[in-house]
C-alpha positions in Angstrom: 23.6 45.4 110.5 24.1 42.6 113.0 22.8 39.2 112.2 22.5 38.2 115.8 19.0 37.0 116.9 18.0 38.7 120.1 15.6 36.9 122.4 12.2 38.3 121.9 9.9 38.1 124.9 6.5 37.2 123.6 3.7 38.0 125.9 2.3 35.0 127.7 -0.8 33.5 126.0 -3.1 34.0 129.1 -1.9 36.8 131.2 -4.1 38.4 134.0 -5.9 40.8 131.9 -6.7 38.4 129.1 -8.1 35.8 131.7 -10.3 38.7 133.3 -11.6 39.7 129.8 -12.5 36.0 129.2 -14.2 35.8 132.5 -16.3 38.9 131.8 -17.3 37.5 128.4 -18.4 34.3 130.0 -20.3 36.1 132.8 -22.2 38.2 130.1 -23.1 35.2 128.1 -24.4 33.4 131.3 -26.3 36.5 132.3 -27.9 36.8 128.9 -28.9 33.1 129.1 -30.4 33.4 132.6 -32.4 36.5 131.6 -33.7 34.7 128.5 -34.8 31.6 130.5 -36.4 34.0 133.1 -38.2 35.9 130.3 -39.6 32.6 128.7 -40.5 31.2 132.2 -42.4 34.4 133.1 -44.3 34.4 129.8 -45.3 30.9 130.1 -46.3 31.0 133.8 -48.3 34.3 133.8 -52.0 33.8 133.5 -52.6 37.4 132.5 -55.1 38.2 129.8 -52.5 39.9 127.8 -50.7 36.6 127.2 -51.8 34.9 123.8 -53.4 31.5 124.2 -50.5 29.9 122.2 -47.9 31.1 124.7 -49.8 29.6 127.7 
């Protein structure tokens, strides 16, 4: 067995695929937040009879 240490090429910390996955995760979080705000806005601003008085 050889005791030589060969150079091990570690993958870069942020390669293109990892950056793309992170971008997708951030986009999903932003989309969920926008949908939540839109849902709350819609519930608060609808004057329909189905909306409970405590939500108006």
